[in-house]
N, C-alpha and C positions, 0 to 999 in steps of 0.2 A: 695220317699218311705222310711219308717223307719222300720228297721228290729226288730223283737221281741227279747226279751232277759230278763234275770232275774236281771240284775244290776239296781241300782237306776237310773243311767243315762239313760239307755235304756227305762225304765218305764216312766221317765220324758219326753223323746223325743216322745214316743208313745202318751202320754197324750197331748202334745203340737200339734202333728199331728192331732189328733182327734178334739181337740178344734179349731184348725185353719180351718179345713174343715167345722165345724159347724158355725163358724163365717162367712165363705165365702158363704155357701149354705143355711143357715137358719135352716132348719129342715131335719134330716136324720135318717134313721133306722140303726141298727147295720150292716145289710147286705150292705147297701150303704156305710157306713164307711169302711167296709172291702174292698170293691171294690176301693174306693178312696185312701186308705192308703197302700193296699197290705198286711195288717197285718192279722194274723190268727184270727179265731173266738174267742178263749179264750183271746187273747191279747187285742182285741177290747173290749170285755166284761169287762176285768179288767180295761182298761183305762176309760171306761164310768163309772164304779163303783167308781173309785177314783175321777173323775171329779165331779160326783154327790155328793159324800161325802164332797168335798171341796166347794160345793155351786156354782160351775161354770156351771153346766149342769143340766137341768131338763127334765123330761118326759112331753110331751105335747099332748099325745094321742096315738092312734093306727092306723096303716095303714089298710084300708079296701078295698074290691073289688078285692082281689087276693085269689087264692086257698090256703088252709092251714091256720095255726094260724095267727091271726092279729099281725103284728110286731109292737113293741113299737117305737114311733117316739121321737127323742131327739132334743133339741135346747139349746143354751146358756141361762143361767139364766139372764134375762134382768137387774135384780137388783143387780147382783154381783159387778158391778162397774158402775160409772157414769162419764160423761165428761161434762165440762162446756165450752161454747163459749161466748165471750164478744167482742163487738165492741165499741171502744172508739172514741168519736167524739168531735169536737170543737164547736158543735151546738146542740141544743136540738133535741131529748133526748141525753144527754151526754153518756149514757150507754144503749146498748141493749144487752140482754143476753138470753141464752137458755141452758136448761139442757137436756142431751141425756143419754139414757140407753145403755147398752152394745150391744144391737141389732141395735143401731143407731136411735131409735125412739125418737122424741122430746117429752119430758115429761112436759116442762114448758117454757114459753117465757115471758120476762118482758122488758118494756121500763122504764128506771129509770132517772128522772131528777136530775142531780147533778151539783152543782156549784163548780167547781174544784178550784176556787179562795178561797173558804172557807172550802172545804172538802178534806182531804188527800186521794190520790188515793188508798192507802192500805186499809183504812177503807171502802171506797166506794165499792171496789171489794169484800172484805170480807162480807160486809152486803148484797151485791147482791147475792152472792153464797148462803147465808143463806136464803134469800127471795125466791130464785129459788127452793131450796129443800122444803121449806114450801109450796110453791104453788103446787109442784108436789106430796106432801104428802110423801116425801121420806126422808130417813135418810141422814145426811150429811157425815157420815163416809165413805161410798163407793165412794165419789168423789175422783177420782184418777188423774185428769188432768184438768187444766184450761188454755184455749187457748185465748190469747188476740189479737185482730186486732187493730192496731194503725196506724194512718196516719203519719208514721215516719220510721226511719231506726234503727233497733236494731243491735248494734255492739257486736258480741259474745266475742270479746277480752276484752273490758272494761265493758261489760254488761250494757251499757247505751243506752237509746233510743234517737237518734239524729233526728233533723229536725222535731220535733213534736211541734205543737202550743198549745196543751192542757196544761194548767197550772199544774205544779207538775210532769208531766210525763217524763221530761228529767232529773230528779234528780238522781245523782249518788247513787247507792245502792238500788234504788227502786225495781228492779226486784228480788233481793235477799230478800228484806223485804217482798215482796208479797209471795214468797215461804215459808218464815218462818211463816208468819201469817196464811196462808191458810193450811199449813201442807201437801202440795201436790205439784206435779210437775207443773210448770208454763211455758207455751210457749208464746213467743212474736214474732209476724211477722207483716210485712207491710200489711195494709188492702187491697191493690190492689193485692199483691201476693196471699192472701187468697181468694179474689174474683176470681182470675184465677183458683184456685183449684175448686171452685164451677162451673166455666165455663166449665172446662174439664169434671167434673163429671155429670153436670146437664144441660149444655147449649150448645152454638154454637160450642165449641171446642171438643165435644165428639168424640172420635175416631181419633182425629188429632195426628199425630206423633210429631208435634211442633206447637207453635203459640205464638203470643204476644198479650197482652190485653192492649189496650190504654184506660185509665180510664179518662173520662171527667165528674168530679163530681161537686156537688154544692159547695164543699169547696176546690177543688184543682184538680191537675192533677197527673197522675201516669202511670207507665208502668210496667207490669209484663212480664217476659221473660221466656218462657218455650221452650227450643230448643231440648227437647228429650234426654238429658243426665243428669247424676247425679254425684255429687261430692262425694268422699269417706268420706269427713267430715273434713279433715285437710287442712289448707291453703297451696297451692302449690302442692297439690296432683293431680294426673292424673284423668281425668273424665272417666267414663265408660258408655256405652250405657244403657239407661233404656229400660224396656220392651216396645215394640211397642204399641203406643196408651196410654201410661201411662205418660212418661216424668218426668221432675223434674225442679223445679224453679231455676233460676240463681239469687242468692242474692248478689253476689259480696263479696270482701274481708272484707268489713265493714258493710255489710247489706244494702248498698245504691244503688245497681243496680236498674235502672228504674226511677231515679229522672229526668224524661224528662222535667219537667217544667224549669229546669236550662239551657237547651240547648240555646246558644246564637242565636238570630234571629234578624237581623238588628241592631237597636240601643238598643234593649232590650233582652228579652228571650221568650221562647215559652209560658210561663205563661201569658205574656203580650198580646199574640195573642188569646189564647183560654182558658184562665182561667175564672173562674166564672164571675168576674166583666167585663172582656172583652166581653164575650158572651152576658151578659145582655145589655151592651152598644150597641153592634152590633144589637141585636134584636130590640132596640128602633129606629134604623135608617131605617129599611126596612118595607115596607107596606105588602109585600107578603112573604110567607114562601119560595117559590122557590128562590127568590133573596137572602134571608137570608142564605139558605142552600148552595147555590153556593159560596157565600163569605166565609162562615164558613168552607166549605170543602177545599177551596183554602188555608185557614190559617192552617188547620189541616195537610195538605200535606207538608207544609214547615218543620214541625218536623218529620212527619211520613216517608217521603221519606228518611231522614237520617237514621232512624231506619232500614228501609228495605235495604238500601245500605250496612249497616254494618252487620246486622244479617241475612238477606235473609230468613225470615220466610215464610213458605208456607201459613200461615193464619194470618190475623190481625183481632182481635175481638175488636169492639168499645163498651165500656160499660160505666156505670155511669149514673147519673141522666139525663145528656144531651142526651145520646143515648136512654134512656127510653122515653124522651119527644118527640124526633123527629123520632125514629124508623127507618124502612127500607129506607125511603127517604133520611135520612142522609147517610146511607151506600151506597146507589146508587150514591149520589153526591160525596162522597169520592172516590168511585171506578172510576168514570169518571175523577176526578181531578188527581188521582194517575196514570192513564193511560198516562197522558201527562207529569208528573213530575218525577215519580219514575224510577230508572234505571233497576229495576227487576219487573217482574210480580208477584203479590201477591193477593190472594183471600181476599176480605174484607167481614166481616159479622158483624151484630149488635148483641149484647148480647141477649140471650134468657132466661137467668136466671130470674126466677120469685121471686121477693122479695129482701131481704137484702143480696146481694152477699157476702160481706166480712164476715158477721155473719154466713152465710151458709157454706162458706169455712172454717171458724174457727171451726164450728161444725164437719165437715168432718175430719179436722186435729186433733181435740181433741179425737174423737172416735178412729181414727187410732192409736194415741199415746197410748191410754188406752189398746187397743187390743195388740199392739206390746209389751207393758210392761208386760202384763199377760203372753204372749207366751214366752217372754224372761225369766221370773221368773220360768215358768214350765221347761224350758230347763236347768236350773241351780238348781237342787234339793239340799235341805239341806243335809249335811253329815249325 
């Protein structure tokens, strides 16, 4: 609860409280805002007036069906700020992108064929942002955050994307060049980490206190680790518990947590067993799906059992194109194989996210970043 007051700081905090509840709940009357914030009627009215003048809040109609005057209903202005999500791939289409408004609604979606051996990533991203805004009939000026999903590890210390196979994307200075060209905040994260955000918000991990996402994709493997705690932001800092059912991703000191393909297995590594080429070769050897899934599950368990032994997650979600292709039968086969091989009992589920999970997660992350930036700005009023 924020206490009312006459200082600029208190007014700013009151505005941030009102906007935060509108972002969370969608549409609210002044009475509902008073109940949620604990603020007085005049204070709520003043906060709404200032937010409306700032273009952050709009009236969306009147509440009906109750005795007395119809109360005006308010919501955030969807066009006050936009967020962009992009997924970068080493196969066609090289870029998929989406534009979201402040309410989280997708306003445009594009698949862009790009030859990164000939096109600079900075130009490709910049042109795609412009094309998204044009497709949505929206101004580019309100774009406040661009979130990129890449099949690699972004190291925040040297600000370089490592272990990425897309030409040009490992170039030192690229991330800062993107920010300078776009004139907006740019977020970089591993595509499987962002797929895990989508899984928690929209898929099989909804409500889970913790989980890991094993990604078996057409272009590689990955593991996202969400064990229900959050880092304070600095290397070496102590973790703190996240809200139940929310969690936080573990990215590692250099952004490389979850590179499961490099786990040594026999004379090779995990990628040699369940990477895209290995699975295609395996599928060619079997006449029936049942035999194929039994062999594939046995291979998956060789890496997954180590993950479970070290992390002890309550839930493992299997995602990626392979999971989409084989569905629940793959989950059942892995569950059976894990019961014989893993030292700890863990629930196994197959992803239920519909569509491009990394792009969807990038959209969630981008919208969240825009909202947090707006709220932080309101809490720090100008002198």
